[in-house]
C-alpha positions in Angstrom: -42.7 38.6 10.9 -44.8 41.6 11.9 -47.1 41.4 14.8 -50.2 41.8 12.5 -49.1 38.8 10.6 -48.7 36.8 13.8 -52.1 37.8 14.9 -53.7 36.7 11.6 -51.8 33.5 11.6 -53.3 32.6 15.0 -56.9 33.0 13.9 -57.4 29.5 12.4 -55.9 27.4 15.2 -57.6 29.6 17.8 -61.0 29.2 16.0 -60.5 25.4 15.8 -59.3 25.1 19.4 -62.2 27.3 20.7 -65.0 25.5 18.9 -63.9 22.0 19.3 -62.7 22.4 22.9 -66.3 23.5 23.8 -67.8 20.5 21.9 -65.4 18.0 23.5 -65.9 19.5 26.9 -69.7 18.9 26.5 -68.9 15.2 25.9 -66.3 15.0 28.7 -68.7 16.4 31.3 -71.2 13.6 30.5 -73.7 15.6 28.4 -73.7 12.8 25.8 -77.2 13.7 24.3 -76.2 17.3 23.8 -72.9 16.3 22.2 -74.6 13.9 19.8 -77.0 16.7 18.9 -74.2 19.1 18.1 -72.2 16.6 16.1 -75.4 15.5 14.2 -76.0 19.1 13.3 -72.7 19.0 11.5 -74.0 16.0 9.6 -71.6 13.7 11.4 -73.0 10.5 12.8 -71.8 10.2 16.4 -70.4 6.9 17.8 -70.7 5.8 21.5 -67.3 7.6 22.0 -65.2 10.1 20.1 -62.1 9.5 18.1 -63.3 6.2 16.6 -60.8 6.1 13.7 -57.7 6.7 15.8 -59.0 4.1 18.2 -58.8 1.6 15.3 -55.1 2.4 14.8 -54.2 2.3 18.5 -56.2 -0.9 19.1 -54.8 -2.6 16.0 -51.3 -1.7 17.1 -52.0 -3.2 20.6 -53.1 -6.5 18.9 -50.1 -6.4 16.5 -47.7 -6.1 19.4 -49.4 -9.2 20.9 -48.6 -11.2 17.8 -52.1 -11.0 16.3 -52.3 -10.4 12.5 -54.9 -7.6 12.4 -55.3 -7.9 8.7 -57.0 -11.2 9.4 -58.6 -10.7 12.8 -58.8 -7.7 15.1 -60.3 -8.5 18.5 -58.8 -5.3 20.1 -61.0 -3.0 18.0 -64.5 -2.4 19.4 -66.0 -3.0 16.0 -63.6 -5.8 15.0 -62.5 -3.8 12.0 -59.7 -5.4 10.0 -56.7 -3.1 9.6 -56.6 -1.3 6.2 -53.5 0.9 6.6 -49.8 0.3 6.1 -47.9 -2.2 8.3 -45.5 0.7 9.0 -48.2 2.4 11.1 -48.5 -0.6 13.3 -44.8 -0.5 14.1 -44.5 3.2 14.8 -47.5 3.4 17.2 -46.3 2.3 20.7 -48.1 -0.5 22.4 -51.0 1.0 24.4 -54.4 -0.2 25.7 -56.6 0.6 22.8 -59.8 1.9 24.5 -58.1 3.6 27.4 -55.5 5.4 25.2 -58.1 6.5 22.6 -58.9 10.0 24.1 -55.2 10.9 24.4 -54.5 9.7 20.9 -57.4 11.6 19.6 -56.4 14.8 21.3 -52.9 14.4 20.0 -54.1 14.0 16.4 -56.3 17.1 16.6 -53.6 19.0 18.4 -51.1 18.3 15.7 -53.6 19.3 13.1 -54.4 22.5 15.0 -50.8 23.5 15.2 -50.2 22.9 11.5 -52.8 25.5 10.6 -50.3 28.1 11.6 -48.2 27.2 8.6 -50.9 28.1 6.1 -50.4 31.4 4.2 -53.1 33.6 5.7 -55.0 36.3 3.7 -55.2 39.8 5.1 -58.7 40.8 3.9 -61.4 40.3 6.6 -63.8 38.6 4.1 -61.1 36.1 3.1 -60.2 35.4 6.7 -63.9 34.8 7.4 -64.1 32.3 4.4 -61.0 30.5 5.6 -62.5 30.2 9.1 -65.8 29.0 7.6 -64.0 26.3 5.6 -62.1 25.2 8.8 -65.3 24.8 10.8 -67.0 22.8 8.0 -68.6 19.4 8.3 -65.6 18.0 6.4 -63.2 19.1 9.2 -65.7 18.3 11.9 -66.0 14.7 10.6 -62.2 14.2 10.6 -61.8 15.8 14.0 -64.6 13.9 15.6 -63.1 10.6 14.3 -59.5 11.8 14.8 -58.7 10.3 11.4 -55.1 9.8 10.3 -55.7 12.1 7.3 -55.5 15.0 9.8 -51.9 13.9 10.6 -51.2 13.6 6.8 -52.6 17.2 6.5 -50.1 18.4 9.1 -47.3 16.6 7.4 -48.3 18.1 4.1 -48.3 21.6 5.6 -44.8 21.0 7.1 -43.6 19.7 3.7 -44.9 22.8 1.9 -43.0 25.0 4.4 -39.8 23.0 4.1 -39.8 22.7 0.3 -39.4 26.5 0.0 -36.1 26.4 1.8 -32.5 25.4 1.0 -31.6 22.2 -0.7 -30.6 20.3 2.5 -33.9 21.2 4.1 -35.8 20.2 1.0 -34.4 16.7 1.3 -35.9 16.5 4.7 -39.2 17.3 3.0 -38.7 14.5 0.5 -38.0 12.1 3.4 -41.3 13.2 5.0 -43.1 12.5 1.7 -41.7 9.0 1.6 -42.7 8.4 5.2 -46.2 9.7 4.6 -46.5 7.6 1.5 -45.5 4.4 3.3 -48.2 5.1 5.9 -51.2 6.2 3.7 -50.0 5.6 0.1 -51.6 8.5 -1.6 -49.1 11.2 -0.4 -46.7 9.6 -3.0 -48.2 12.2 -5.3 -46.3 14.9 -3.4 -43.1 13.7 -5.1 -44.3 16.0 -7.9 -42.5 18.7 -5.9 -39.2 17.1 -6.8 -39.6 18.5 -10.3 -38.4 21.8 -8.9 -34.9 20.3 -8.4 -32.2 20.3 -11.0 -31.7 17.1 -13.0 -29.0 15.5 -10.7 -31.0 16.1 -7.5 -34.3 15.1 -9.2 -32.7 11.8 -10.3 -31.4 11.2 -6.8 -34.8 11.8 -5.2 -36.5 9.6 -7.9 -34.1 6.7 -7.5 -34.4 6.9 -3.7 -38.2 6.9 -3.8 -38.4 4.0 -6.2 -35.8 1.9 -4.3 -37.6 2.6 -0.9 -40.9 1.6 -2.5 -39.6 -1.6 -3.9 -38.0 -2.6 -0.6 -41.1 -1.8 1.3 -43.4 -3.7 -1.1 -41.0 -6.7 -1.1 -41.0 -6.8 2.7 -44.8 -6.4 3.2 -46.5 -7.5 0.0 -48.7 -10.0 1.7 -50.0 -7.6 4.3 -50.4 -4.8 1.7 -52.6 -7.1 -0.5 -54.8 -7.8 2.5 -54.9 -4.1 3.4 -56.1 -3.1 -0.1 -58.8 -5.8 0.2 -60.2 -4.0 3.3 -60.7 -0.6 1.7 -64.3 0.8 2.1 -66.9 -0.2 -0.3 -67.6 2.5 -3.0 -70.7 4.6 -2.2 -71.5 6.8 -5.1 -74.4 8.7 -3.5 -73.2 9.1 0.1 -70.2 10.9 1.6 -67.5 9.7 -0.7 -65.9 11.7 -3.6 -63.9 10.5 -6.5 -63.8 10.2 -10.3 -66.0 7.1 -10.3 -69.0 8.7 -8.6 -70.6 10.2 -11.7 -70.1 7.4 -14.3 -70.6 4.5 -11.9 -73.5 6.4 -10.2 -75.3 6.7 -13.5 -74.7 3.0 -14.2 -76.1 2.2 -10.8 -79.2 4.2 -11.5 -79.6 2.7 -15.0 -77.6 -0.6 -15.5 -78.0 -0.1 -19.3 -75.5 2.8 -19.2 -71.9 2.0 -19.7 -69.8 4.0 -17.2 -67.2 4.7 -19.9 -69.9 6.7 -21.9 -70.0 9.2 -19.0 -66.5 8.9 -17.7 -64.5 9.3 -20.9 -66.1 12.6 -21.9 -65.6 13.9 -18.4 -61.9 13.0 -18.4 -61.4 14.6 -21.9 -63.2 17.7 -20.8 -61.1 17.9 -17.6 -57.9 17.5 -19.6 -58.9 20.1 -22.2 -59.9 22.6 -19.4 -56.7 22.0 -17.5 -54.5 22.6 -20.6 -56.5 25.7 -21.6 -56.2 27.0 -18.0 -52.4 26.4 -17.9 -51.9 28.4 -21.1 -54.1 31.3 -19.8 -52.6 31.4 -16.3 -48.9 31.0 -16.9 -48.1 34.7 -16.3 -50.4 34.9 -13.3 -48.8 31.8 -11.8 -45.3 33.4 -12.0 -46.6 36.4 -10.0 -48.2 34.3 -7.3 -46.3 34.5 -4.0 -44.1 31.5 -3.3 -46.0 30.4 -0.1 -49.4 30.4 -1.8 -48.0 28.7 -4.9 -46.3 26.0 -2.9 -49.4 25.2 -0.7 -51.6 25.3 -3.8 -49.3 22.8 -5.6 -49.2 20.5 -2.5 -53.0 20.6 -2.2 -53.5 20.1 -6.0 -51.2 17.1 -6.0 -53.0 15.4 -3.1 -56.6 16.2 -4.3 -56.1 15.3 -8.0 -54.3 12.1 -7.1 -56.9 11.0 -4.6 -59.7 11.9 -6.9 -58.5 9.6 -9.7 -57.0 6.9 -7.5 -60.2 5.8 -5.9 -63.1 6.6 -3.6 -62.4 9.1 -0.7 -64.4 9.5 2.4 -65.5 13.1 3.0 -62.9 14.0 5.7 -60.2 13.8 3.0 -61.6 17.0 1.8 -59.6 18.6 4.6 -56.9 19.1 2.0 -59.1 21.8 0.4 -57.7 24.0 3.2 -54.3 23.9 1.6 -55.5 25.4 -1.7 -57.7 28.2 -0.3 -54.9 30.8 0.2 -53.8 30.4 -3.4 -57.4 30.4 -4.8 -58.1 33.6 -2.9 -55.0 35.3 -4.3 -56.1 34.5 -7.8 -59.7 35.6 -7.0 -58.3 39.1 -6.3 -56.4 39.3 -9.6 -56.8 42.4 -11.7 -57.4 40.1 -14.7 -61.2 39.7 -15.1 -61.1 36.1 -16.3 -58.8 35.0 -13.5 -60.8 36.8 -10.9 -64.1 35.3 -12.0 -62.9 31.8 -12.4 -61.1 31.6 -9.1 -63.7 33.5 -7.2 -66.2 30.9 -8.3 -63.8 28.1 -7.6 -63.1 29.4 -4.1 -66.8 29.5 -3.4 -67.2 26.0 -4.8 -64.5 24.7 -2.5 -66.2 26.0 0.6 -69.5 24.5 -0.5 -67.9 21.1 -1.1 -66.4 21.2 2.5 -70.0 21.7 3.8 -71.3 19.3 1.2 -72.3 16.5 3.6 -74.5 19.0 5.6 -76.2 20.0 2.4 -76.6 16.4 1.3 -78.3 15.4 4.6 -80.5 18.5 4.6 -81.6 17.8 1.0 -82.4 14.2 1.7 -84.5 15.3 4.8 -86.3 18.3 3.4 -86.4 17.7 -0.4 -85.9 14.0 -1.1 -87.0 14.5 -4.7 -84.2 16.9 -5.2 -81.5 14.5 -4.0 -80.5 13.5 -7.5 -80.1 17.2 -8.6 -78.0 17.9 -5.6 -75.8 14.8 -6.3 -75.3 15.7 -9.9 -74.4 19.3 -9.0 -72.0 18.1 -6.3 -70.2 15.7 -8.7 -69.9 18.3 -11.4 -68.5 20.8 -8.9 -65.8 18.2 -8.0 -64.9 17.8 -11.7 -64.7 21.6 -12.1 -62.4 21.9 -9.1 -60.2 19.0 -10.1 -59.8 20.4 -13.6 -58.8 23.7 -12.2 -56.3 22.1 -9.8 -54.8 19.9 -12.5 -54.3 23.0 -14.6 -52.5 24.7 -11.7 -50.4 21.6 -11.2 -49.4 21.8 -14.9 -48.4 25.5 -14.3 -46.1 24.3 -11.6 -44.6 21.5 -13.8 -44.1 24.0 -16.7 -42.3 26.5 -14.5 -40.2 23.9 -12.5 -36.5 23.3 -13.1 -37.2 19.9 -14.7 -40.0 21.5 -16.8 -37.5 24.0 -18.2 -34.9 21.3 -18.6 -37.3 19.1 -20.6 -38.3 22.1 -22.7 -34.7 22.9 -23.6 -34.2 19.3 -24.6 -37.3 19.2 -26.8 -36.8 22.6 -28.4 -33.6 21.8 -30.4 -35.3 18.6 -31.8 -38.4 20.5 -32.7 -36.3 23.2 -34.5 -34.3 20.6 -36.3 -37.4 18.9 -37.6 -38.9 22.2 -38.6 -35.8 23.2 -40.6 -35.7 19.8 -42.4 -39.5 19.7 -43.0 -39.8 16.4 -41.0 -43.0 15.3 -39.3 -43.4 17.0 -35.9 -42.1 20.4 -37.0 -43.5 23.2 -39.1 -42.2 23.1 -42.7 -41.3 26.7 -43.6 -43.0 28.0 -46.8 
């Protein structure tokens, strides 16, 4: 790697380290009021101490090691929050005093996240580097970093997986093992098994069987705790800091109970599917020309974001995965094809705005409360646009993958046979 590449690659972690080190130093030196003002300016509601989310994990693990079922009662947590993550996380976190260990655990989470930023493909153009830095310093990332949420660790794991999946077969199986571990901790990374489609049939079947067997064993061992954990998931908030496919249809139903959510939701899903399929057809050639690092990180980010969007409600810090797709979006935005350049230039801008969305939402509520509905509607439509684009890109990956080619080769002879016989499903020659 050339020195210039190394320098560019250090920009993101250096920016993150510099900004957040200053902010945390303000808090560590006792200037709590100033710290709270800075965090509030990012549209993050400060708690009495930083790293509240990782405190919940460390404190829960401390109680768990004492024999307390933290899915039922959690006296070790300062807020008494019942545990909502996987039992696996309780066992891998060592026994530590919850409150005293919180600062160290929080710095570790943010340090791992910071180092993983070096794995991202970095653009060379100064405006693109500036946009990447702007996204990194957004309210979405600030929220996750201030809380030291586990999603930052999942982001780091996803970045490592994207780097490993580009290597030889033996190394790729390490990536699949990491996907399994991440899925057993936070569930939604199971969508990353989409990457296994790049394998030839025998390897794909081996990965699929292993993943299913591991899931069945895990659920059989922990089904009672998992049922309790899913019952502790946050309550859906359609007009606050959560994103997901339910926001728009259920939000309209909340405004007017006479509206059936399906009346809004079904057309949205159909429009997203149609847009994704049309985009896949239009972008197939451009996808083949996309450099492998950008294509891989784009696929990883698309799998996570599309899966999370339709699986349920997601608190704003999960938007950190938008960082994974930015390098690929920026490559497409500089395409010589006018359509591709315009679509992805707009999409790259939308992604940055969504990462700063909570700041815009709070500012709108404060300055223009009557415009809050307009902002909410625009934000939700922006998410649907982005998800449709990402789903189309994921379909490009599927179509170009080894299993995609294998499936096409299986289907083509049958199609040709039907066509030659004039059977339904094939074209009857005239």
